[in-house]
LUMKOLSE-661757 format. One record per residue: x, y, z of N, C-alpha, C in turn; residue number from 1. Coordinates in steps of 0.2 Angstrom, whole numbers, plus 5000, padded with zeros to 4 digits. Atoms other than C-alpha are relative to their C-alpha. Layout:
# LUMKOLSE-661757
ATOM  nxx  nyy  nzz caxx cayy cazz  cxx  cyy  czz   i
ATOM    X    Y    Z    X    Y    Z    X    Y    Z NUM
...
***
This chain:
# LUMKOLSE-661757
ATOM  nxx  nyy  nzz caxx cayy cazz  cxx  cyy  czz   i
ATOM 5001 5000 5007 5156 5022 5186 5003 4994 4997   1
ATOM 4998 5005 5003 5158 5008 5174 5005 5002 4994   2
ATOM 4996 4999 5006 5172 5008 5161 4997 4997 4994   3
ATOM 5003 5002 5006 5165 5007 5144 5005 4995 4996   4
ATOM 4996 5005 5003 5172 4991 5136 4996 4998 4993   5
ATOM 5002 5003 5006 5170 4984 5118 4999 4993 5001   6
ATOM 5001 5007 5000 5161 4968 5118 4998 4997 4994   7
ATOM 5001 5003 5006 5161 4957 5103 4996 4993 5001   8
ATOM 5004 5006 5000 5148 4944 5101 4998 4997 4993   9
ATOM 5001 5003 5007 5147 4932 5086 4992 4998 5000  10
ATOM 5007 5002 5000 5128 4931 5082 4999 4995 4995  11
ATOM 5002 5006 5005 5120 4916 5074 4993 5002 4999  12
ATOM 5007 4998 5002 5104 4919 5064 4995 4995 5003  13
ATOM 5005 5004 4996 5088 4914 5073 5002 4997 5007  14
ATOM 4999 5002 4993 5096 4913 5090 5000 5006 5004  15
ATOM 5000 4995 4996 5094 4923 5105 5006 5000 5005  16
ATOM 4994 5000 4996 5110 4928 5115 4999 5005 5006  17
ATOM 5001 4996 4994 5108 4934 5133 5007 5001 5004  18
ATOM 4993 4999 4997 5124 4942 5141 4999 5004 5007  19
ATOM 4999 4997 4993 5127 4946 5160 5006 5004 5001  20
ATOM 4994 4996 4999 5139 4960 5163 5001 5002 5008  21
ATOM 4999 4997 4993 5146 4962 5181 5006 5004 5001  22
ATOM 4994 4996 4999 5158 4975 5187 5006 4997 5001  23
ATOM 4993 5003 4999 5176 4970 5185 5000 4993 4998  24
ATOM 5000 5007 5002 5171 4953 5178 4999 5000 4992  25
ATOM 5001 5001 5007 5171 4947 5160 4993 4998 4999  26
ATOM 5007 5002 5001 5154 4946 5152 4999 4993 4999  27
ATOM 5002 5007 5001 5145 4929 5152 4994 5000 4996  28
ATOM 5006 5000 5005 5134 4926 5137 4998 4992 4999  29
ATOM 5003 5007 5001 5122 4911 5134 4996 5001 4994  30
ATOM 5004 5001 5007 5115 4906 5117 4994 4995 5001  31
ATOM 5006 5005 5000 5097 4899 5116 4996 5001 4994  32
ATOM 5004 5000 5006 5086 4894 5102 4994 5005 5001  33
ATOM 5005 4996 5000 5073 4907 5098 4993 4996 4999  34
ATOM 5006 5003 5000 5055 4902 5101 4997 5000 4993  35
ATOM 5003 5000 5007 5047 4897 5084 4992 5000 5001  36
ATOM 5008 4999 4999 5029 4904 5085 4996 4997 4994  37
ATOM 5004 5002 5006 5025 4898 5067 5003 4993 4998  38
ATOM 4997 5006 5002 5033 4881 5068 4996 4995 4996  39
ATOM 5004 5004 5004 5018 4873 5060 4999 5003 4993  40
ATOM 5001 4997 5007 5019 4884 5044 5006 4999 4996  41
ATOM 4994 5002 5004 5030 4877 5031 5000 5005 4994  42
ATOM 5000 4996 5006 5025 4888 5016 4997 5007 5001  43
ATOM 5002 4993 4998 5025 4907 5019 5001 5004 4994  44
ATOM 4999 4996 5005 5024 4921 5006 5007 5002 4999  45
ATOM 4993 4998 5001 5041 4925 4998 5000 5006 4995  46
ATOM 5000 4994 5004 5045 4943 4991 5007 5001 4998  47
ATOM 4994 4998 5003 5059 4949 4980 5002 5007 5003  48
ATOM 4998 4993 4998 5070 4964 4985 4999 5005 4994  49
ATOM 5002 4994 5005 5067 4981 4976 5006 5000 4995  50
ATOM 4996 4999 5006 5076 4981 4959 4996 5003 4994  51
ATOM 4993 5000 5002 5081 4988 4946 5004 5006 5003  52
ATOM 4996 4994 4997 5095 5000 4950 5000 5006 4995  53
ATOM 5002 4994 5004 5096 5018 4944 5003 5000 4993  54
ATOM 4997 5000 5007 5107 5015 4929 4999 4994 4996  55
ATOM 5001 5007 5003 5099 4999 4923 4995 5002 4994  56
ATOM 5005 5000 5006 5089 4996 4907 4996 4993 5000  57
ATOM 5005 5006 5000 5074 4984 4906 5000 4997 4994  58
ATOM 5001 5004 5006 5073 4970 4894 4994 4995 5001  59
ATOM 5005 5005 5000 5058 4959 4890 5003 4994 4996  60
ATOM 4997 5006 5002 5065 4942 4888 4995 4994 4999  61
ATOM 5005 5005 5001 5049 4932 4885 5001 4996 4994  62
ATOM 4998 5003 5006 5054 4928 4868 5008 5001 4998  63
ATOM 4994 4998 5000 5070 4937 4864 5001 5006 5004  64
ATOM 4999 4994 4996 5078 4950 4875 5001 5007 4997  65
ATOM 5000 4993 5003 5073 4967 4869 4999 5005 5005  66
ATOM 5002 4994 4996 5073 4984 4877 4993 5001 5000  67
ATOM 5007 4999 5000 5056 4988 4883 4999 5006 5005  68
ATOM 5003 4994 4996 5047 5004 4890 4993 4998 5002  69
ATOM 5007 5001 4998 5030 5004 4899 4997 5007 5001  70
ATOM 5004 4994 4999 5016 5017 4899 4995 4999 5006  71
ATOM 5005 5001 4995 5005 5009 4912 5002 4994 5004  72
ATOM 4999 5006 4996 5006 4997 4927 4996 4994 4997  73
ATOM 5004 5005 5002 4993 4987 4918 5004 4995 4995  74
ATOM 4995 5004 5004 5007 4981 4906 5004 4995 5003  75
ATOM 4995 5004 4996 5017 4973 4920 4997 4994 5004  76
ATOM 5003 5004 4995 5005 4962 4929 5000 4992 4998  77
ATOM 5000 5007 5003 5006 4946 4918 5005 4996 5003  78
ATOM 4995 5005 4997 5014 4931 4927 5005 4998 4994  79
ATOM 4996 5003 5005 5021 4926 4910 5006 5005 4997  80
ATOM 4995 4995 5002 5031 4943 4908 5007 4998 5003  81
ATOM 4993 5002 4998 5050 4939 4909 5004 5006 4999  82
ATOM 4996 4994 5001 5059 4955 4913 5007 4999 5003  83
ATOM 4994 4999 4997 5077 4958 4916 5003 5007 5001  84
ATOM 4997 4993 4999 5086 4973 4923 5008 4999 4999  85
ATOM 4992 5001 5001 5104 4975 4916 5003 5007 5001  86
ATOM 4996 4994 4998 5117 4987 4922 5007 4999 4999  87
ATOM 4992 5001 5000 5136 4990 4920 5003 4999 5006  88
ATOM 4996 5001 4994 5147 4983 4933 5007 5004 5000  89
ATOM 4994 4996 4999 5162 4993 4939 5006 4995 5000  90
ATOM 4994 5005 5000 5176 4981 4934 5004 5002 4994  91
ATOM 4995 4999 5005 5191 4981 4923 4997 4999 4993  92
ATOM 5003 5002 5007 5181 4973 4908 4994 5004 4998  93
ATOM 5006 4996 5001 5166 4985 4910 4994 4995 4998  94
ATOM 5005 5005 5002 5154 4969 4910 4993 5003 5002  95
ATOM 5007 4998 4998 5135 4970 4911 4997 4994 5004  96
ATOM 5003 5005 4995 5126 4961 4925 4992 5001 4999  97
ATOM 5008 5000 5001 5107 4957 4924 4997 4996 5006  98
ATOM 5004 5003 4995 5094 4953 4937 4993 4999 4998  99
ATOM 5007 5001 5002 5077 4946 4935 4996 5004 5004 100
ATOM 5005 4996 4997 5062 4957 4939 4994 4996 5000 101
ATOM 5007 5003 5000 5047 4948 4945 4995 5004 5004 102
ATOM 5004 4995 4998 5034 4961 4947 4995 4998 5006 103
ATOM 5005 5003 4995 5021 4950 4956 5004 4998 5007 104
ATOM 4996 5002 4994 5035 4945 4969 5002 5006 5004 105
ATOM 4998 4994 4996 5038 4963 4975 4994 5002 5005 106
ATOM 5005 4997 4995 5029 4971 4990 4997 5006 4997 107
ATOM 5003 4994 5002 5017 4985 4987 5004 5006 5000 108
ATOM 4996 4994 5000 5029 4998 4993 5006 5000 4995 109
ATOM 4994 5001 5005 5043 4991 4982 4997 5001 4993 110
ATOM 5003 4999 5007 5031 4991 4967 4999 5007 4999 111
ATOM 5001 4993 5001 5027 5009 4970 5007 5004 4998 112
ATOM 4993 4998 5002 5046 5013 4969 5002 4998 4993 113
ATOM 4998 5003 5006 5048 5002 4954 4996 5004 4994 114
ATOM 5004 4997 5004 5033 5010 4945 5002 5007 4999 115
ATOM 4998 4993 5000 5038 5028 4949 5006 5001 4996 116
ATOM 4994 4999 5003 5055 5025 4942 4999 4999 4992 117
ATOM 5000 5002 5007 5050 5017 4925 4994 5004 4996 118
ATOM 5005 4996 5003 5034 5027 4922 4999 5007 5003 119
ATOM 4999 4993 4996 5038 5045 4928 4994 5004 4998 120
ATOM 5005 4995 5001 5023 5053 4919 4993 4999 5003 121
ATOM 5006 5002 4996 5010 5045 4931 5002 5000 5007 122
ATOM 4999 5001 4992 5008 5045 4950 4997 4993 5002 123
ATOM 5002 5007 4997 5006 5029 4960 5000 5000 5007 124
ATOM 5001 5000 4993 5000 5026 4977 4996 4994 5002 125
ATOM 5004 5005 4997 4992 5013 4988 4994 5002 5003 126
ATOM 5007 4998 4996 4974 5013 4995 4999 4995 5005 127
ATOM 5003 5005 4995 4967 5005 5010 4993 5000 4999 128
ATOM 5007 5001 5002 4950 4997 5007 4996 4996 5006 129
ATOM 5005 5004 4996 4935 4991 5017 4997 4995 4995 130
ATOM 5003 5005 5005 4928 4975 5009 4993 4998 5004 131
ATOM 5007 5002 4997 4909 4972 5012 4998 4993 4998 132
ATOM 5002 5007 5001 4900 4956 5013 4998 4998 4992 133
ATOM 5002 5001 5007 4893 4958 4995 5006 5001 4995 134
ATOM 4994 4999 5004 4911 4961 4988 5002 5007 4998 135
ATOM 4998 4993 5002 4910 4980 4986 5006 5002 5005 136
ATOM 4994 4998 4996 4925 4990 4992 4999 5008 5000 137
ATOM 4999 4993 4999 4927 5008 4999 5007 5001 5002 138
ATOM 4992 4999 5000 4945 5014 4998 5002 5007 5002 139
ATOM 4997 4993 4999 4955 5029 5004 5008 5000 4999 140
ATOM 4993 5000 5002 4972 5034 4998 5004 5000 5007 141
ATOM 4996 5001 4994 4986 5028 5011 5004 5006 5001 142
ATOM 4996 4994 4997 4993 5042 5021 5000 5000 5007 143
ATOM 5000 5000 4993 4996 5046 5039 4993 5001 5003 144
ATOM 5007 4999 4997 4980 5044 5049 4995 4997 4995 145
ATOM 5004 5002 5005 4972 5036 5034 4994 4995 5002 146
ATOM 5005 5004 4998 4963 5023 5044 4993 5003 5003 147
ATOM 5006 4996 4998 4951 5036 5052 4997 5003 4994 148
ATOM 5003 4997 5006 4948 5044 5035 4997 4994 4996 149
ATOM 5004 5005 5003 4944 5027 5028 4994 4998 5003 150
ATOM 5007 5002 4997 4931 5023 5041 4995 5006 4999 151
ATOM 5004 4994 5002 4924 5041 5038 4997 4999 4993 152
ATOM 5002 5000 5007 4923 5038 5020 4995 4994 4999 153
ATOM 5004 5005 5000 4915 5021 5022 4993 5002 5003 154
ATOM 5006 4998 4997 4902 5029 5034 4996 5005 4995 155
ATOM 5003 4996 5005 4898 5042 5020 4998 4996 4994 156
ATOM 5002 5004 5006 4898 5030 5005 4995 4995 5001 157
ATOM 5005 5005 4998 4888 5016 5014 4998 5001 5007 158
ATOM 5002 4998 4993 4880 5024 5029 4996 4995 5004 159
ATOM 5004 5005 4996 4868 5009 5033 5003 4993 4999 160
ATOM 4997 5007 5001 4881 4995 5029 5004 4999 5007 161
ATOM 4996 5002 4994 4888 4987 5045 5004 4994 4999 162
ATOM 4996 5006 5001 4895 4970 5039 5006 5001 4996 163
ATOM 4994 5000 5003 4912 4974 5034 5004 4994 5001 164
ATOM 4997 5007 5000 4921 4958 5029 5007 5000 5002 165
ATOM 4993 5000 4999 4939 4963 5029 5003 5006 4997 166
ATOM 4997 4994 5002 4952 4976 5025 5006 4997 4995 167
ATOM 4995 5001 5004 4965 4976 5011 5004 5006 4997 168
ATOM 4996 4995 5003 4978 4986 5001 5001 4999 4993 169
ATOM 4998 5001 5007 4981 4988 4983 5002 5007 4997 170
ATOM 4997 4994 5004 4989 5000 4970 4996 5003 4995 171
ATOM 5003 4997 5006 4982 5013 4959 5005 5005 4997 172
ATOM 4996 4995 5003 4990 5024 4946 4995 5006 4997 173
ATOM 5004 4995 5002 4983 5041 4941 5004 5004 4995 174
ATOM 4997 4996 5005 4987 5051 4925 4999 5007 5001 175
ATOM 5001 4993 5000 4988 5069 4922 4993 5003 4999 176
ATOM 5007 4998 5002 4971 5070 4915 4995 4996 5005 177
ATOM 5004 5003 4994 4964 5061 4931 4997 4994 4999 178
ATOM 5003 5007 5001 4961 5044 4924 5004 4995 5005 179
ATOM 4998 5004 4994 4963 5031 4938 4999 4993 4998 180
ATOM 5001 5007 5001 4967 5013 4936 5003 4997 5007 181
ATOM 4998 5004 4994 4968 5001 4951 5001 4993 4999 182
ATOM 4998 5007 5002 4976 4984 4951 4999 4996 5007 183
ATOM 5001 5005 4995 4969 4971 4963 5004 4994 4999 184
ATOM 4996 5006 5002 4983 4959 4962 4997 4994 5003 185
ATOM 5003 5006 4998 4976 4942 4963 5004 4994 5002 186
ATOM 4995 5005 4998 4992 4933 4967 5003 5000 5007 187
ATOM 4996 5000 4994 5001 4928 4982 5007 4996 4998 188
ATOM 4994 5003 5002 5020 4924 4979 5003 4995 5005 189
ATOM 4997 5005 4996 5028 4908 4986 5006 4998 4997 190
ATOM 4994 5002 5003 5045 4900 4983 4998 4995 4994 191
ATOM 5002 5004 5005 5035 4887 4973 4997 5003 4994 192
ATOM 5003 4996 5005 5027 4900 4962 4994 5004 5002 193
ATOM 5006 4995 4998 5012 4912 4962 4994 4995 5001 194
ATOM 5006 5003 4999 4996 4906 4969 4994 5005 5000 195
ATOM 5005 4995 4999 4979 4914 4967 4997 5000 5007 196
ATOM 5004 4999 4993 4970 4921 4982 4994 4997 5000 197
ATOM 5006 5003 5000 4955 4913 4988 4994 5005 4997 198
ATOM 5005 4996 5004 4940 4919 4977 4994 5001 5005 199
ATOM 5006 4998 4997 4925 4928 4984 4995 5003 4995 200
ATOM 5005 4996 5005 4909 4936 4977 5002 5007 5000 201
ATOM 4999 4993 5001 4912 4953 4970 4994 5003 4997 202
ATOM 5005 4996 5004 4899 4966 4965 5003 5005 4995 203
ATOM 4997 4996 5005 4912 4974 4954 5000 5008 5001 204
ATOM 5000 4993 4999 4911 4991 4962 5006 5002 5005 205
ATOM 4995 4997 4996 4925 5001 4970 4999 5008 5001 206
ATOM 5000 4993 4999 4924 5018 4978 5006 5003 5003 207
ATOM 4994 4998 4997 4940 5028 4981 4999 5008 5002 208
ATOM 4999 4993 4998 4942 5044 4991 5006 5003 4997 209
ATOM 4994 4997 5003 4954 5055 4981 4999 5008 5001 210
ATOM 5000 4993 4999 4957 5073 4987 4993 5002 5003 211
ATOM 5007 4998 4998 4940 5081 4989 4994 4996 4997 212
ATOM 5005 5003 5004 4931 5069 4978 5000 4992 5002 213
ATOM 5001 5008 5000 4924 5051 4979 5000 4998 4993 214
ATOM 5000 5002 5007 4928 5042 4963 4998 4993 5000 215
ATOM 5002 5007 5001 4918 5027 4958 5004 4997 4994 216
ATOM 4997 5004 5005 4927 5014 4948 4996 4994 4998 217
ATOM 5003 5006 5003 4921 5000 4937 5005 4995 4997 218
ATOM 4995 5005 5002 4929 4984 4932 5000 5000 4993 219
ATOM 4998 5000 5007 4937 4984 4915 5005 4995 4999 220
ATOM 4995 5005 5002 4948 4972 4905 5003 5003 4994 221
ATOM 4996 4998 5006 4962 4978 4893 5005 4995 4998 222
ATOM 4995 5005 5002 4972 4965 4884 4999 4994 5005 223
ATOM 5000 5005 4996 4977 4953 4897 4999 5002 5008 224
ATOM 5001 4997 4993 4974 4965 4912 4993 5001 5002 225
ATOM 5007 4998 4998 4958 4966 4922 5001 5003 5007 226
ATOM 4999 4996 4993 4956 4979 4936 4994 5005 5000 227
ATOM 5005 4995 4999 4946 4994 4940 5002 5007 4998 228
ATOM 4998 4993 5003 4946 5011 4931 4994 5005 5001 229
ATOM 5005 4994 4999 4937 5028 4933 5004 5006 4999 230
ATOM 4997 4994 5002 4940 5046 4931 4998 5005 5006 231
ATOM 5001 4995 4995 4941 5060 4944 4996 5006 4997 232
ATOM 5005 4995 5003 4926 5072 4941 5003 5007 5001 233
ATOM 4997 4993 4999 4931 5090 4938 4995 5005 5003 234
ATOM 5005 4996 4997 4915 5096 4946 5000 4999 5007 235
ATOM 5000 5001 4993 4915 5100 4964 4993 4998 5003 236
ATOM 5007 5001 4998 4896 5098 4965 4999 4992 5000 237
ATOM 5001 5008 5001 4898 5079 4960 5005 4997 5004 238
ATOM 4995 5004 4996 4905 5067 4973 5004 5004 5005 239
ATOM 4996 4996 4995 4910 5081 4985 4999 4997 5007 240
ATOM 5000 5003 4993 4915 5075 5002 4998 5004 5006 241
ATOM 5002 4996 4994 4906 5082 5017 4997 4995 5005 242
ATOM 5002 5005 4994 4901 5075 5034 4993 4999 5000 243
ATOM 5007 5002 4999 4885 5066 5037 4996 5005 5004 244
ATOM 5003 4995 4997 4872 5079 5042 5001 5007 4997 245
ATOM 4999 4994 5004 4880 5093 5033 5002 5006 5004 246
ATOM 4998 4994 4996 4883 5105 5048 5005 4998 5005 247
ATOM 4995 5002 4994 4897 5105 5061 5000 5005 5005 248
ATOM 5001 4996 4994 4895 5112 5078 5006 4999 5005 249
ATOM 4996 5001 4994 4907 5115 5093 4996 5001 5006 250
ATOM 5005 5000 4994 4898 5111 5109 5004 5000 5007 251
ATOM 4997 5000 4994 4902 5115 5127 4995 4998 5005 252
ATOM 5004 5002 4995 4895 5108 5143 5001 5004 5006 253
ATOM 4999 4996 4993 4892 5119 5159 4993 5000 5003 254
ATOM 5005 5000 4996 4880 5117 5173 4994 4996 4997 255
ATOM 5005 5005 5003 4871 5102 5165 4997 5002 4994 256
ATOM 5003 4998 5007 4868 5111 5149 5005 5000 4995 257
ATOM 4996 5001 5006 4875 5110 5132 4999 5007 4995 258
ATOM 5000 4994 5004 4879 5126 5122 5004 4999 4993 259
ATOM 4997 5001 5006 4883 5124 5103 5000 5006 4995 260
ATOM 5000 4995 5005 4889 5135 5089 5003 4997 4994 261
ATOM 4998 5003 5006 4891 5131 5071 5007 5003 4999 262
ATOM 4993 4998 5001 4910 5131 5067 5001 5004 4993 263
ATOM 4999 4997 5007 4909 5136 5048 4994 4999 4996 264
ATOM 5005 5001 5005 4898 5138 5033 5001 4993 4997 265
ATOM 4998 5006 5003 4896 5120 5027 5001 5000 4993 266
ATOM 4999 4999 5008 4895 5126 5009 5007 5001 4998 267
ATOM 4993 4998 5001 4913 5132 5011 5005 4996 5003 268
ATOM 4995 5004 4996 4920 5118 5021 5000 4993 4997 269
ATOM 4999 5007 5002 4928 5102 5015 5002 4996 5006 270
ATOM 4998 5004 4994 4928 5090 5030 5004 4994 4998 271
ATOM 4996 5006 5001 4942 5077 5029 5004 4998 5006 272
ATOM 4997 5002 4994 4948 5076 5047 4996 5000 5006 273
ATOM 5005 5000 4994 4940 5072 5063 5002 5005 5005 274
ATOM 4998 4994 4996 4950 5087 5071 4994 5005 5000 275
ATOM 5006 4995 5000 4934 5097 5066 4996 4999 5006 276
ATOM 5005 5002 4995 4925 5088 5080 5003 4999 5007 277
ATOM 4997 5001 4993 4937 5086 5094 5002 5006 5004 278
ATOM 4998 4994 4997 4939 5104 5098 5007 5003 4999 279
ATOM 4994 4997 5001 4956 5107 5091 5000 5006 4996 280
ATOM 5001 4994 5004 4950 5120 5079 4996 5006 5003 281
***
């Protein structure tokens, strides 16, 4: 048995340290440079940490620093917006500290946290999208196993479309009355400033799978914001999500024959998982 020893190694950022421990001997450690796989990339995207803090107050300092509240994420996307998050410091003098909030420099996951904190009356989520060669998008709310659901949604919405160009992720907000706004952030943040993404042809159509519905969105512009908006239909007959073909069967193979039985009444079945087809139900 080896005696457990406390080994202290002073790490250096971007270095690899390899240690050899022999029984009864002091550890021998060697420091080596980490392999730089992206040595030819000088300018990479830069993201800010998630702020503000729980007890902070937001100020719009574009002209003068005035307290500000927001009703929609559509009011936050302008690069010219100069936000500060101010909070009391725990010191003897009870001073106030402020940090800049650069919305377009936050990662999508941090944007969701930020938006959920400052606009509590709406829900926010990311969606994964398939982008087709004509610029149209088919999207699905991001959740566990959502890639399979995204592919299924694309198969349903555009059954004869094969040339998927790319995938992407963006943010949507949904109000209590089921109004949906989605922001396709056109910027990539760098230390030198925001840069526009490479433009491509768009047909201005977005389809999102939301719950048991497929919601078509249209491109709109309000004030300085341009994005995609729509409304979740209240009728189950419109945009209801069901599998191609309409009926689901469970099949068994025996003695070179196939025997199938319908799993459920398709009129009462909402299909949203491939588990219906793999025999788990």
